[in-house]
Each structure stands twice: as C-alpha cells, then as structure tokens.
C-alpha positions as CSV (number, residue, x, y, z in Angstrom):
1,M,81.1,95.1,31.7
2,I,83.7,97.5,30.3
3,R,87.3,96.5,31.0
4,I,89.9,99.3,31.1
5,P,93.3,98.3,29.8
6,S,95.9,98.1,32.6
7,R,98.0,100.9,31.1
8,Y,95.0,103.3,31.6
9,R,94.3,102.2,35.2
10,P,95.1,104.8,37.9
11,S,97.6,102.4,39.4
12,S,99.6,102.7,36.2
13,Y,100.2,106.3,36.9
14,F,100.1,106.2,40.7
15,P,102.0,103.2,42.2
16,S,100.3,101.6,45.2
17,F,101.1,102.9,48.7
18,S,102.7,99.7,49.7
19,S,105.0,99.8,46.6
20,R,106.5,103.2,47.5
21,P,109.9,103.4,49.2
22,A,109.8,103.3,53.0
23,K,111.1,106.8,53.4
24,Y,108.3,108.1,51.1
25,R,105.6,106.1,52.9
26,T,106.8,107.4,56.3
27,G,106.8,111.0,55.2
28,L,103.4,110.7,53.6
29,F,101.9,109.1,56.7
30,L,103.3,111.8,59.0
31,G,102.3,114.6,56.7
32,G,98.8,113.3,56.5
33,T,98.6,112.9,60.3
34,V,99.7,116.5,60.9
35,F,97.2,117.7,58.4
36,L,94.4,115.7,60.1
37,L,95.3,117.0,63.6
38,L,95.5,120.6,62.3
39,F,92.1,120.2,60.7
40,L,90.6,118.6,63.9
41,V,91.9,121.4,66.1
42,T,91.6,124.5,64.0
43,G,88.8,123.3,61.8
44,S,86.6,122.0,64.6
45,R,87.1,125.2,66.6
46,S,86.1,127.1,63.4
47,V,83.0,124.9,62.9
48,L,82.1,125.4,66.6
49,A,82.4,129.1,66.4
50,H,81.2,129.8,62.9
51,G,79.2,126.8,61.9
52,G,81.6,125.7,59.3
53,T,80.6,126.2,55.7
54,G,77.3,126.3,53.9
55,N,74.2,126.0,56.0
56,D,75.8,124.5,59.1
57,P,74.4,126.0,62.4
58,A,76.7,128.6,64.1
59,L,77.5,128.8,67.8
60,V,75.8,132.0,69.1
61,S,76.3,131.8,72.8
62,I,77.8,129.9,75.8
63,A,76.3,129.6,79.2
64,V,78.4,128.7,82.2
65,T,76.8,126.9,85.1
66,P,76.4,126.9,88.0
67,A,75.8,130.6,88.1
68,D,77.3,132.7,90.9
69,A,78.6,129.7,92.8
70,S,80.2,130.0,96.3
71,I,82.7,127.5,97.6
72,L,84.9,127.2,100.6
73,P,88.7,127.7,100.3
74,D,90.6,124.5,99.4
75,R,87.4,123.1,97.8
76,A,86.6,122.4,94.1
77,Q,83.7,123.3,91.9
78,Q,82.9,121.7,88.5
79,F,81.7,124.1,85.9
80,T,79.8,123.2,82.7
81,A,79.8,125.1,79.4
82,T,76.6,124.8,77.3
83,G,76.6,126.1,73.7
84,T,73.5,127.4,71.9
85,Y,73.5,127.3,68.1
86,S,71.7,129.3,65.5
87,D,69.3,126.4,64.9
88,G,68.3,126.5,68.6
89,R,70.0,123.3,69.6
90,T,72.4,123.1,72.6
91,H,75.5,121.0,73.1
92,D,77.8,120.4,76.1
93,L,81.1,122.1,75.3
94,T,82.7,121.7,78.7
95,R,85.7,119.9,77.3
96,K,85.9,121.9,74.0
97,V,86.1,125.4,75.3
98,T,89.0,127.4,76.7
99,W,88.6,128.0,80.4
100,S,90.1,130.9,82.4
101,S,89.9,132.5,85.8
102,S,90.2,136.3,86.0
103,V,91.9,136.1,89.5
104,P,94.0,132.9,89.6
105,D,95.1,133.8,93.1
106,V,91.5,133.3,94.3
107,A,90.8,130.2,92.2
108,T,92.3,128.3,89.3
109,I,90.4,126.3,86.7
110,S,91.5,123.3,84.6
111,R,91.0,122.6,80.9
112,E,88.0,120.4,82.0
113,G,86.3,123.2,83.9
114,L,87.2,122.1,87.4
115,A,87.8,125.2,89.6
116,R,90.0,124.9,92.7
117,A,89.6,127.6,95.4
118,I,92.7,129.0,96.9
119,T,91.7,131.9,99.2
120,S,88.7,134.1,99.9
121,G,87.7,136.5,97.2
122,Q,85.9,136.7,93.9
123,T,86.8,135.7,90.4
124,T,85.2,135.5,87.0
125,I,85.1,132.1,85.4
126,E,85.0,132.3,81.5
127,A,84.5,129.7,78.8
128,A,85.4,130.7,75.3
129,V,85.5,129.3,71.7
130,G,87.0,131.9,69.4
131,A,85.1,135.2,69.9
132,I,82.2,133.5,71.6
133,N,82.3,133.3,75.4
134,G,80.3,133.0,78.5
135,S,81.1,133.7,82.1
136,T,79.9,133.5,85.7
137,T,81.1,134.7,89.1
138,L,82.8,132.3,91.6
139,N,82.8,133.5,95.2
140,V,85.4,131.8,97.5
141,T,84.2,132.4,101.0
142,R,84.2,130.8,104.3
143,F,80.4,130.9,104.3
144,V,78.6,128.7,101.8
145,W,74.9,127.9,101.4
146,T,73.6,124.6,102.6
147,G,70.0,123.2,102.6
148,S,67.1,125.4,103.9
149,T,64.8,124.6,106.8
150,N,61.3,123.5,105.9
151,T,59.9,126.6,107.5
152,P,61.4,130.0,108.5
153,R,62.4,130.2,112.1
154,Y,63.6,132.7,114.7
155,E,64.3,132.5,118.5
156,D,64.3,128.7,118.0
157,T,66.8,126.2,119.4
158,A,69.5,124.1,117.7
159,T,70.9,121.0,119.5
160,L,73.7,118.8,118.2
161,L,72.7,115.2,118.8
162,N,75.0,112.3,119.6
163,N,74.5,110.9,116.1
164,G,75.9,114.2,114.6
165,M,72.6,115.6,113.4
166,V,71.2,118.9,114.6
167,L,67.7,119.1,116.0
168,I,66.0,122.4,115.0
169,A,62.9,123.1,117.1
170,G,60.4,125.8,117.9
171,G,60.7,129.4,116.8
172,G,57.2,130.6,116.3
173,Y,56.0,128.4,113.5
174,G,53.9,125.8,115.2
175,V,55.0,122.6,116.8
176,T,57.1,121.4,113.9
177,T,60.8,120.3,114.3
178,E,63.4,119.1,111.8
179,L,66.8,117.5,111.6
180,Y,69.9,118.8,109.7
181,N,72.1,116.1,108.3
182,P,75.7,117.3,107.7
183,A,76.4,114.4,105.4
184,T,73.7,115.5,102.9
185,G,73.3,119.1,103.8
186,T,69.5,118.7,104.1
187,F,66.8,119.3,106.6
188,T,64.0,116.7,107.1
189,P,61.0,116.9,109.4
190,T,61.0,114.9,112.6
191,G,58.4,114.4,115.3
192,S,56.2,117.4,116.5
193,M,56.3,118.9,119.9
194,A,53.3,118.9,122.1
195,Y,53.4,122.7,122.5
196,E,54.5,125.6,120.3
197,R,57.6,127.2,121.8
198,I,59.4,130.5,121.2
199,S,62.4,131.7,123.3
200,D,62.5,128.4,125.1
201,T,65.5,126.3,126.1
202,A,66.9,123.0,124.7
203,T,69.4,120.9,126.7
204,L,71.1,117.7,125.6
205,L,70.9,115.4,128.6
206,N,73.6,112.8,129.5
207,N,71.4,110.0,128.1
208,G,71.3,111.6,124.6
209,I,67.7,112.9,124.9
210,V,66.9,116.6,124.6
211,L,64.9,118.5,127.2
212,M,62.7,121.3,125.8
213,A,61.4,123.6,128.5
214,S,59.3,126.7,128.8
215,G,58.9,129.2,126.0
216,V,56.2,131.6,124.9
217,G,53.0,129.8,124.5
218,A,54.1,126.7,126.3
219,G,53.6,127.8,129.9
220,A,55.4,125.7,132.5
221,T,55.4,122.6,130.3
222,A,58.5,120.5,129.3
223,E,59.0,117.6,127.0
224,L,61.7,115.2,125.8
225,Y,62.9,114.4,122.3
226,N,64.2,110.9,121.8
227,P,66.5,110.7,118.7
228,A,66.1,106.9,118.5
229,T,62.3,107.2,117.9
230,G,62.1,110.8,116.6
231,T,59.3,111.6,118.9
232,F,58.5,114.0,121.8
233,T,56.9,113.0,125.1
234,L,55.8,115.3,127.9
235,T,57.8,115.2,131.1
236,G,57.1,116.9,134.5
237,S,56.2,120.6,134.4
238,M,58.3,123.4,135.9
239,N,57.1,125.2,139.0
240,A,56.8,128.4,137.1
241,A,56.2,129.3,133.5
242,R,59.2,131.0,131.9
243,F,60.5,132.4,128.6
244,L,63.8,134.1,127.8
245,A,65.2,132.0,130.7
246,T,68.3,129.8,130.6
247,A,68.9,126.0,131.1
248,T,72.3,124.7,132.1
249,L,73.3,121.1,132.3
250,L,75.3,120.7,135.6
251,N,78.1,118.2,136.1
252,N,75.8,116.1,138.2
253,G,73.5,115.5,135.3
254,L,70.7,117.9,136.6
255,V,69.5,120.8,134.6
256,L,69.4,124.3,136.2
257,V,66.6,126.5,134.8
258,A,66.6,130.0,136.1
259,G,65.1,133.5,135.8
260,G,63.2,134.6,132.7
261,Q,59.8,136.2,132.7
262,N,56.2,135.3,132.6
263,S,52.8,137.1,133.0
264,S,53.8,137.9,136.6
265,G,57.0,139.7,135.7
266,I,60.7,139.1,135.8
267,L,61.8,136.1,137.9
268,A,64.6,135.4,140.3
269,S,63.5,131.8,141.1
270,A,65.4,128.8,139.8
271,E,64.7,125.1,139.7
272,L,66.4,121.8,138.9
273,Y,65.2,119.1,136.4
274,N,66.1,115.5,137.4
275,P,66.2,113.2,134.3
276,A,65.9,110.2,136.6
277,T,62.6,111.2,138.0
278,G,61.3,113.6,135.3
279,T,60.5,116.3,137.8
280,F,61.4,119.9,138.6
281,T,62.2,121.1,142.1
282,Y,63.0,124.6,143.3
283,T,66.6,125.5,144.3
284,G,68.1,128.7,145.6
285,R,67.0,132.1,144.2
286,M,69.1,134.5,142.3
287,N,70.1,137.7,144.0
288,T,68.8,139.7,141.1
289,S,65.7,138.9,139.0
290,R,66.9,138.6,135.3
291,Y,65.9,137.9,131.8
292,L,67.9,138.4,128.6
293,Y,71.0,137.4,130.6
294,T,73.8,134.8,130.1
295,A,74.4,131.5,132.0
296,T,77.8,129.7,131.6
297,L,79.0,126.5,133.1
298,L,82.6,127.1,134.4
299,N,85.3,124.5,134.6
300,N,84.9,124.4,138.4
301,G,81.3,123.3,138.0
302,M,79.7,126.5,139.0
303,V,77.4,128.6,136.8
304,L,78.1,132.2,136.0
305,F,75.0,134.5,135.5
306,A,75.7,137.9,134.1
307,G,73.8,141.0,132.9
308,G,70.2,141.1,131.7
309,I,67.1,143.2,132.6
310,N,65.7,143.1,136.2
311,D,62.2,143.5,137.5
312,Q,62.6,147.3,137.6
313,N,63.2,147.3,133.8
314,Q,66.8,148.2,134.4
315,V,69.8,146.9,132.5
316,V,72.2,145.4,135.0
317,A,75.9,144.8,135.1
318,S,75.8,142.5,138.1
319,A,76.9,138.9,138.0
320,E,76.5,135.9,140.4
321,L,77.6,132.3,140.7
322,Y,75.4,129.2,141.4
323,D,77.0,126.5,143.4
324,P,75.5,123.0,142.7
325,A,76.9,121.7,145.9
326,T,75.0,124.1,148.0
327,G,72.2,125.3,145.7
328,I,73.0,128.9,146.5
329,F,73.6,132.0,144.3
330,T,76.5,134.2,145.4
331,P,77.3,137.7,143.9
332,T,80.7,137.9,142.1
333,G,82.4,140.8,140.4
334,S,80.2,143.0,138.1
335,M,80.8,143.7,134.5
336,N,82.2,147.0,133.5
337,I,79.0,148.0,131.7
338,A,75.4,146.9,131.9
339,R,74.3,144.6,129.1
340,W,71.2,142.8,127.9
341,A,71.2,139.8,125.5
342,P,74.9,139.6,125.1
343,T,76.7,136.4,124.2
344,A,78.8,134.4,126.7
345,T,81.4,131.9,125.6
346,L,83.7,129.7,127.8
347,L,87.2,129.8,126.3
348,N,89.9,127.1,126.4
349,N,91.8,129.2,129.0
350,G,88.8,128.9,131.4
351,M,87.7,132.5,131.1
352,V,84.3,133.6,129.8
353,L,84.0,136.1,126.9
354,V,81.0,138.3,127.3
355,A,80.4,140.4,124.2
356,G,78.0,142.8,122.7
357,G,74.4,143.0,123.6
358,G,72.2,146.0,124.3
359,G,73.3,148.8,126.6
360,A,71.5,150.7,129.3
361,G,68.1,152.0,128.2
362,P,67.3,149.1,127.5
363,S,68.1,150.1,123.9
364,G,71.2,150.6,121.9
365,P,73.7,148.0,120.9
366,V,77.2,147.6,122.4
367,D,80.5,146.8,120.6
368,S,82.7,146.2,123.7
369,A,83.6,142.8,125.2
370,E,85.0,141.7,128.5
371,L,86.5,138.6,130.1
372,Y,85.4,137.0,133.4
373,D,88.3,135.4,135.3
374,P,86.9,132.7,137.6
375,A,90.1,132.6,139.7
376,A,89.8,136.4,140.5
377,G,86.1,136.7,140.2
378,T,86.5,139.9,138.2
379,F,85.7,141.2,134.7
380,S,88.2,143.1,132.5
381,Y,87.8,144.6,129.1
382,T,89.4,142.7,126.1
383,N,92.3,144.5,124.3
384,G,89.9,145.6,121.6
385,S,86.2,146.0,120.9
386,M,84.2,144.2,118.2
387,T,84.4,145.7,114.7
388,I,80.6,146.4,114.8
389,Y,77.7,146.6,117.3
390,R,76.0,143.2,117.9
391,V,72.9,142.1,119.7
392,W,70.8,139.0,118.9
393,D,73.9,137.5,117.2
394,T,75.6,134.1,117.6
395,A,79.0,133.3,119.3
396,T,80.5,129.9,118.6
397,L,83.7,128.6,120.0
398,L,85.7,127.0,117.2
399,N,88.0,124.0,117.5
400,N,90.9,126.3,117.0
401,G,90.0,128.2,120.2
402,M,88.7,131.3,118.4
403,V,85.2,132.6,118.7
404,L,83.1,133.3,115.6
405,M,80.7,136.2,116.1
406,A,78.1,136.4,113.3
407,G,75.2,138.6,112.4
408,G,72.9,140.4,114.8
409,A,70.4,143.3,114.9
410,F,71.0,147.0,114.8
411,G,72.9,147.1,111.5
412,A,75.3,144.2,112.0
413,G,73.9,142.7,108.8
414,P,75.7,139.7,107.3
415,T,79.1,140.6,108.9
416,A,81.2,138.2,111.0
417,E,84.4,138.4,113.0
418,L,86.7,136.3,115.1
419,Y,87.9,136.8,118.6
420,D,91.4,135.6,119.3
421,P,92.1,134.8,123.0
422,A,95.8,135.0,122.4
423,T,95.7,138.7,121.5
424,G,92.3,139.7,123.0
425,T,91.3,141.3,119.8
426,F,88.5,141.0,117.1
427,T,89.2,140.8,113.4
428,P,86.7,140.6,110.5
429,T,86.3,137.4,108.6
430,D,84.2,136.7,105.5
431,S,80.6,137.8,105.7
432,M,77.6,135.6,105.6
433,N,75.6,135.3,102.4
434,T,72.7,137.1,104.0
435,A,72.0,139.3,107.0
436,R,70.6,137.4,110.1
437,E,69.4,138.1,113.6
438,F,67.8,135.7,116.1
439,Q,69.5,132.8,114.2
440,T,71.2,129.8,115.7
441,G,74.9,128.8,115.4
442,T,76.0,125.2,116.0
443,L,79.5,123.7,115.8
444,L,79.3,120.4,113.9
445,N,81.3,117.3,114.3
446,N,83.3,118.2,111.2
447,G,84.5,121.5,112.7
448,L,82.2,123.6,110.5
449,V,79.6,126.0,112.0
450,L,75.9,125.7,110.9
451,I,74.2,129.1,110.9
452,A,70.5,128.6,110.4
453,G,67.4,130.7,110.1
454,G,66.9,134.1,111.7
455,A,64.0,136.5,111.5
456,G,62.0,135.6,108.4
457,L,64.6,133.2,107.0
458,A,64.6,129.6,106.2
459,S,68.1,129.5,104.6
460,A,71.2,128.1,106.3
461,E,74.9,128.3,105.6
462,L,78.1,126.8,106.8
463,Y,81.3,128.5,108.0
464,E,84.6,126.8,107.7
465,P,87.5,128.0,109.8
466,A,90.9,128.5,108.3
467,T,92.3,125.9,110.7
468,L,90.8,123.5,113.3
469,T,93.9,123.4,115.5
470,P,94.7,126.0,118.2
471,P,98.1,127.7,117.8
472,D,101.0,125.9,119.4
473,L,98.8,122.9,120.5
474,E,101.1,119.9,120.7
475,S,99.1,117.1,122.4
476,I,95.8,116.2,123.9
477,A,95.3,114.0,127.0
478,I,91.9,112.6,128.0
479,T,90.9,111.8,131.5
480,P,90.0,109.3,132.7
481,A,92.3,107.4,130.4
482,R,90.6,104.1,131.2
483,S,87.1,103.6,132.5
484,T,84.4,100.9,132.8
485,L,80.7,101.5,132.7
486,S,77.5,99.5,132.8
487,P,75.0,99.9,130.0
488,G,73.0,103.2,130.6
489,A,75.7,104.7,132.7
490,T,77.6,107.9,131.8
491,Q,81.2,109.2,132.1
492,Q,82.4,112.8,131.8
493,F,85.6,113.0,129.8
494,I,87.9,116.0,129.9
495,A,90.4,116.9,127.1
496,T,93.5,118.8,128.3
497,G,95.7,120.4,125.8
498,T,99.5,120.9,126.2
499,F,101.0,123.8,124.3
500,S,104.5,124.3,123.0
501,H,105.1,127.1,125.6
502,G,104.4,124.6,128.4
503,S,100.9,125.7,129.5
504,K,98.0,123.3,129.8
505,Q,94.3,124.2,129.1
506,Q,91.1,122.3,129.5
507,L,89.9,122.4,126.0
508,A,86.3,123.6,125.7
509,S,86.0,122.9,122.0
510,V,87.3,119.6,120.6
511,I,85.5,117.0,118.4
512,W,84.6,113.9,120.5
513,S,84.1,110.5,118.9
514,S,83.5,106.9,119.7
515,S,85.1,104.1,117.7
516,D,81.8,102.2,117.9
517,P,78.6,104.1,118.7
518,R,76.8,100.8,119.1
519,V,78.8,100.2,122.3
520,A,79.1,103.8,123.5
521,Q,78.2,107.3,122.3
522,I,79.8,110.6,123.2
523,S,78.3,114.1,123.2
524,N,79.5,117.2,121.3
525,D,76.8,119.8,121.8
526,A,77.9,123.1,123.3
527,S,75.4,122.6,126.2
528,N,76.9,119.2,127.0
529,H,80.2,118.0,125.5
530,G,82.4,115.0,126.3
531,V,79.9,112.8,128.1
532,G,80.2,109.1,127.2
533,L,77.0,107.1,127.3
534,A,77.3,103.3,127.6
535,I,75.0,101.4,125.2
536,A,76.0,97.8,125.1
537,P,78.9,95.5,126.2
538,G,82.1,95.9,124.4
539,N,85.2,98.1,124.1
540,V,85.6,101.4,122.4
541,I,88.3,104.1,121.9
542,V,87.1,107.5,122.9
543,A,88.9,110.2,120.9
544,A,89.1,114.0,121.1
545,H,90.8,116.0,118.4
546,A,91.3,119.6,117.3
547,G,92.4,119.5,113.7
548,W,95.5,117.3,113.4
549,V,96.1,116.9,117.2
550,W,94.4,113.9,118.8
551,G,94.0,112.3,122.2
552,W,92.6,108.8,123.1
553,A,91.0,107.0,126.0
554,W,89.7,103.5,126.5
555,L,86.2,102.7,127.6
556,T,84.9,99.2,128.5
557,V,81.1,98.6,128.7
558,K,80.1,95.4,130.6
C-alpha cells in the first residue's frame, strides 16, 4: 500500500467543509442548492424535450386524453399527458407539462391537469414541454354522454321507478328491457316482457309496479313489471287492442286507457284498469275518436285530451275532459290550430303547455305553442313560438319550472330549447350531442334529464339545468303534513310553493324522497309523482325539494 504524505493530500490544499467559517459554509450550501434546483427545472425540461446529451431518447410528441371530452358546467375533468420518445417508449408527463386553456372563461385548468368548467362553450386544452405540445378539445355543455342502452330503441317507454332507476322497455327490438342506474350511468338488462311492444304505454302504479299495456304486436294484452323481482307477469287484457293510445293514472289509483288505433280503425272507446283486481272495464267514450293526441292529468283530477287524428284521417283541434267521478267525456275549448303528436306538459301554475306536433295534412311540423287554462276552459297562444319546428320530440318539466324541449323529426336535429312560463317564451339552450327523434326524456331524482335512444340509436345523454329552483320560490309546504298508513296503503302528497310575490302554486315538478325507503317509498315518475307507499312499520320524513328550497311532512306506518 502506498502512503501519500499528508502535505500532498487534497485536504492539505482544500480544508474540510466543517473547518470552513460558518459564513462560507452557508454561502456554499445556498449556492449549491440554487444550482441544483436550476438544473432540476431547466435541465430536466431540456432532457424531456431534447433527450439531454449523447444518445438519450428525445421527446417527440405529447398525447392529451381523454380526447374531445364533454362535461357539464361547474364540473371537473382530469386530463392526462402522455409523452412518446424517440426510442418508442411512453411516459406519463401529466405533472411535468405546462397546461393551458385557450378560453379560460369556458374552463380553467390546473398545473396538475384538472380542468374546471365554468360556462357552456368550447376550449382547447394544451399540454406543452418546450416546443413539444399536444392538445384536445373540451366541450362544456349542459348535455353530456352517459351509458348506452344494450339495444337501439325507438317509440319505447321510460319509467322512473321508486328506487330511482329508469325502466326502458319495448321499442321494436324484441321483448327485452333494461334499467338505467343514475349512480353508475349504466344500463343493465332486466326481465323480458311476454310480448314485444311498440308505441305502447307504461304507467307507474301507486304500488310501485309498472303497467305495460297495448302496443303494436301485443294486441290487447297487458303485463306488470315488479322492480323487487325484476320480472314481468301478465295481467288482465284490455277490451280492445290499441297502439298510439294514452294511459293516465287517476287520483283514485285507476288507469284510464283511451283512444288509439287497431286493425279496425281509430278508436273513441276508453277503459279503466283496476290494480286491485287486475282487470279492465269500459268507461265513457270520447266525443272524438283519436290517436296521436295528448292526455294530461289536471290538478282538479280531470284529464285533458287534445288534438290528434280522427277516424276520418283529419287532424283535429278539438279537446275534451274526462271526469273520473262520472266517467264522462265533455268537450272543452278547442286549440287555435289542429295538431297531431304534439307534447303536453302540466306547468306549476296549473296550465297545460301544448307545443309543436304536426299540422293539418296530416303532414308538416308546427312551431307554435299554446296554453290551456283549466279555470277558463280555453286555449291561448304563448307569447312566442318555438325556435324550430318539432314533432316526435320530448318535453320535460324541470324542477325549476321550465320545460325542456329536445330533438324531434323534420329537421329539429340535436337542438333543444327552454320554455319559461314567467315570460311565455322559448329560448335556445345547448344542443344534444346527436340528433334524435322518437326518443324518451325522463327527469331523474337528481334533477337531471335522461334523454335516451331514438330512431336507430342506443346512445343516451344527460341534461343539467342551470338551476333547480324556480325563480322567487321561498318555501314549500307538503300536505298532508302528518299522516298514518298501514303497510301496503298509499297517500298522495301535494307540494305547494310560496313565491316572494305572494302567489302559491301546486308544484308539478319537485324531487320527492323518503328518509327510510324500507318504511315507505315515494314516487317521482312524471306519470305518478308524490305518492307515498307504506312498506313496514316505522316513521319517516317525506321531503320535497326544488333546488335549495325544501318542504317536509311526517308519515307513520303501523
């Protein structure tokens, strides 16, 4: 071993770090730290972009995913940046790139790639390292994709069950049915119907079971879907086969099925389904035979029938009322124009909005809309027409009291608009992601609208309103405030809103809920909302809310 004399050792010329003065040691430490940080920031970026020195692989491209994403306003989307290098390898660069949004007013993005939507519009999201960059488009829209149905459907039915899921049934693709789960955004198959049904009816009964009746290919048959078992069972048959008819749940729990057509022609007959006996019996006849018309349950318990095509193949403007107390149809005021296949929506103010449809011919779409006033028994035009002609579209009453009109045939495409009862006018809203006609529209328990299917489509999307609270709504009162039921019994609850200007309205669109569904359930489907179903002994709070305004009632089951 060779020993080096101490005077020639490096420490002789360069004293140890610990032996240096404190001031010197501090300066050396800070200087080294700054140099290291500068190297890590600038050097690493240089290596990322240019591969460093020598034969290090160079960054050649950046891919940003997900591509062409769509999100609702006030929601977030995480983006990922993946770098591809000259040697073919890829690396996650999400936290190493510089993120930017081309339109920050539409959406901003954090240093970690988390975009936050602000308002409807489109922006380009870019990830960059030096001169290398990648980008994608972010659409901020009130319509966003959700899961697709297992088969394409049209002229099918969609029913919101008491458990919050949506039963999608029929529509020309066999006897299959499926359930949409809002929690997961997916559709899963459920039990099959006994008969294939197109242009049939689906009605949520007070006991939470769904009545499927009539339809092309099903004759006069009817069947029941039980959400607890996920199965269909046949029930009593109608007295006449029907399709393109209507089925309306009355306040007495019976279902009124009326009109429609069959191989014999256009029908004026009507019949009642009794869930207790599982049978159909005839009731009074309509004054005008009709199909492709509307039927709307009014706040007074009567049913308004309007428009359609009669047995002379004429488009009609006439309307009539069915009184469950007498079983008689009585003419009421006629619409201003004849319509077939329009939409009819009961508003919070108790009036009925009848919009669009086909005109006399029976061809050609209509863009006008009118209101039926039950107190006066008359129709009057709204202050403005729709922004586009619509027929075979959907009309959904939102929790904020507005009506969403979406899609339709005859060139409506993917467009959508909102009707505001306060002004009587229609204004465009964001468009759907694809054009649809013969689709379904279902208001969910979270206030969003599920738009599903349509001619040739399996896709579905969700619409989120800008607000869930009607303007000037201050409070909600539920009647009855206290009630007691036996298991299996039902109770109709009514939500009445009080507004800042002093008026009161029976709210046709609130989100109903039970504090314990094991004790009592409550319905939310548009065909039957606010009915409490007693399940087992206990106490529950029944709630109704529209956005941030809530009302409560107490229900005892014993």
